[in-house]
N, C-alpha and C positions, 0 to 999 in steps of 0.2 A: 430294349423296346420300351417306349414310353406309352402310357395309357392315353386314350383319347381324352381331350379336355371337354368338360361339360359346358354347354351353353346355358347361361342363365336366362330364364324366360321371365319377362315382365308381364303382368296382367294389364291389359289395356282397359281403360274405363269404358263402360257401355255407353253408347250414344243416347242422348236424350231424344225421345221420339217427338217431343213437342217443338224442338228447334230445327230449322232447316240445316242441311249438311254444311253449307258455307259458314254458318254462324258458330258451328261447333269446333272447327279446327282452323287455326290461323295458317296462312301459307308458310312454307318452310323458310327459315331464316328471318322471320319477322316475329316479334313478340306480340302477344295479344294485348290490345288496348281495351281496358274494361269499359271505357265510356265512349259513346258515340261522339263524333266531332260537333254535332249540333248542340249537345249538352254543354260542351266547353264554351262555345261561342255565344250562347244565349239566344234571345229571340231574334227573328228576322226583321227586316225593315230598317235596320240601323244604317245610317249613312257611313260609308267607309271613307277614311282619309286616303288620298293617293300616296302610296308608299312604293318606292322602288326596292329592288333587291339590295341595292347599295346604300340606301338611306341609313344614316347612323342614328342610333337610339341611345340616349343617356338618361339614367334615372335621376330624378330630382329629390326623391325622398325614399325612406324605407317602406316596405310593404305595410299597408294598414291591415288591421284585423279583419276587415270586411272583404279583403281581396281573396279571389279564388286561388287555389294552389298554382294554377298556371300563371296567373298574373303575378303572384308572389315570386315565382321562379324567374319570370321575365325581369322583375325589378331587381332581384339579386344578381342576375347576370349582367345587367346594364350599369353596374357601378363604373365600368370603363366603357367608352363608346364601342358599340358592336353594330354590325349591319343587320338588316332584317333577315338576310339569307343565313348569317351565322346563328342568329337566334332560332330560326326555324330548324336548322341542323342540330343545334344543341338540345332542343326540346323534343326533337323527333316529331314535329307537327308540320302539316302542310303550310305553305306560304300564306294561303288564304285565311287559315285559322289564326295565324300569328298576326296578320293585318287587322283582323277583327278585334283581337285582344289588345293590340297596340292602340287602336282607335279609341277603345274604352279608356285606356290609360292616358292617352293624349287629351281627351276631353276632361278627364279628372285632374289634369295638369300634374300627373305623377312622373311623366317622362317628357323629354323634349326630342324632337326629330330635327335633324339638320342634314342638308345635302352634303355629300362627300366633297372633300377638297379635290378639285380637278386641276391637275398641273398642266401647264401649257406644253405643247409639243416642242416648241423652240423658245429659247430664252430671248429676251429683248436685246437687240444688237447694241444699243447705246449702253445698256447695263454691262454687257460683256466688255465693251471698249473701256468703260470707266474702271472696271476691275483690272483690266490689263494695264492701263496707264498707272494705276495705283501700285501695282506690283512692280512695274518698271522703275518707279521712283524710289523704291526701297533699296 
């Protein structure tokens, strides 16, 4: 006969009476973000540049010392072209916050934005015929 196993009990921290209940505990499965999103994005009233989810962003320079941690992370990620959706996912920030950060970087000319390469659904018929005739001559 085996003895019953003891259950380890952990003391739960006491809730702060000055904070509302929603601010004390993050939802399950999500890590707690210590800063509010409006602190990251800066003051309101800044015009945003129109960016799609698939707009490619490429860094032009290394992060300057004056860059915020989020902007520095964006610049380090953008050494190779990445879409705005990928940047949002990698940084775990909403799309709207990433567009505000990218607008600041675009106006400072630290990154460039370019539309993605859209491939045509069908190739040009004359090009296909030229390739076919070239292969037949071989």
